[in-house]
C-alpha positions as CSV (number, residue, x, y, z in Angstrom):
1,M,154.8,107.5,200.9
2,N,152.6,107.3,204.0
3,E,153.8,110.0,206.4
4,E,152.0,110.3,209.7
5,K,151.1,113.9,210.3
6,E,151.9,115.2,213.8
7,N,148.5,116.3,215.2
8,K,149.4,118.8,217.9
9,I,149.2,122.5,218.4
10,T,151.6,124.5,220.5
11,L,150.6,128.0,221.7
12,Y,153.4,130.3,222.8
13,P,152.9,133.2,225.3
14,S,152.6,136.5,223.5
15,N,150.8,139.8,224.1
16,W,148.0,140.2,226.6
17,L,145.2,139.8,224.1
18,Y,146.5,136.6,222.6
19,N,147.1,135.2,226.1
20,A,143.5,136.1,227.1
21,G,142.3,134.1,224.1
22,V,144.4,131.1,225.2
23,V,143.0,131.4,228.7
24,G,139.5,131.4,227.2
25,L,140.3,128.3,225.2
26,L,141.6,126.5,228.2
27,R,138.4,127.4,230.1
28,V,136.3,125.9,227.4
29,L,138.5,122.8,227.3
30,G,138.3,122.5,231.1
31,N,134.5,122.7,231.0
32,A,134.6,119.9,228.4
33,A,136.4,117.6,231.0
34,Y,139.8,118.0,229.3
35,N,142.8,117.7,231.5
36,V,144.1,121.3,231.1
37,N,147.0,120.8,233.5
38,S,148.5,118.1,231.2
39,C,149.0,120.6,228.4
40,L,150.7,123.4,230.4
41,K,154.5,123.5,230.0
42,I,156.9,125.1,232.5
43,S,158.1,127.4,229.7
44,G,154.6,128.9,229.5
45,E,153.7,127.1,226.3
46,V,150.4,125.3,225.9
47,Q,150.6,122.1,223.9
48,L,147.4,120.4,222.7
49,D,148.0,116.9,221.5
50,N,145.5,115.0,219.3
51,F,143.9,118.3,218.3
52,D,141.5,116.8,215.7
53,K,140.0,114.4,218.3
54,L,139.7,117.3,220.7
55,V,137.8,119.4,218.2
56,N,135.5,116.5,217.4
57,K,134.8,116.0,221.0
58,L,133.9,119.7,221.5
59,E,131.7,119.6,218.4
60,T,129.9,116.5,219.7
61,L,129.4,118.3,223.1
62,E,128.0,121.4,221.3
63,V,125.6,119.3,219.2
64,A,124.4,117.5,222.4
65,K,124.0,120.8,224.1
66,D,122.0,122.1,221.2
67,Q,119.8,119.0,221.2
68,Q,119.1,119.4,224.9
69,T,118.2,123.0,224.3
70,I,115.8,122.0,221.5
71,E,114.2,119.3,223.7
72,K,113.8,121.7,226.6
73,F,112.2,124.3,224.4
74,Q,109.8,121.7,223.0
75,L,108.8,120.6,226.5
76,E,108.1,124.2,227.4
77,I,106.0,124.8,224.3
78,F,104.0,121.6,225.0
79,S,103.5,122.4,228.7
80,I,102.0,125.8,228.0
81,G,99.9,124.5,225.1
82,V,101.2,126.5,222.3
């Protein structure tokens, strides 16, 4: 019994606080070069397909950002001779 799990999340419009959180999520995805327009539906829903892959990509970007921050900090330390 090998069922393929559907890997998508659908966010439905709700109250202003929930909607603000969805807008924040979409901004993060947009900054990560995700095509946000493709997940917006006319009914107001937001459908995120392949969510596991999306989360992995965001985690990879965050790790890379952290590594760049560490390298920048190390360069600053070495340049001032600490």
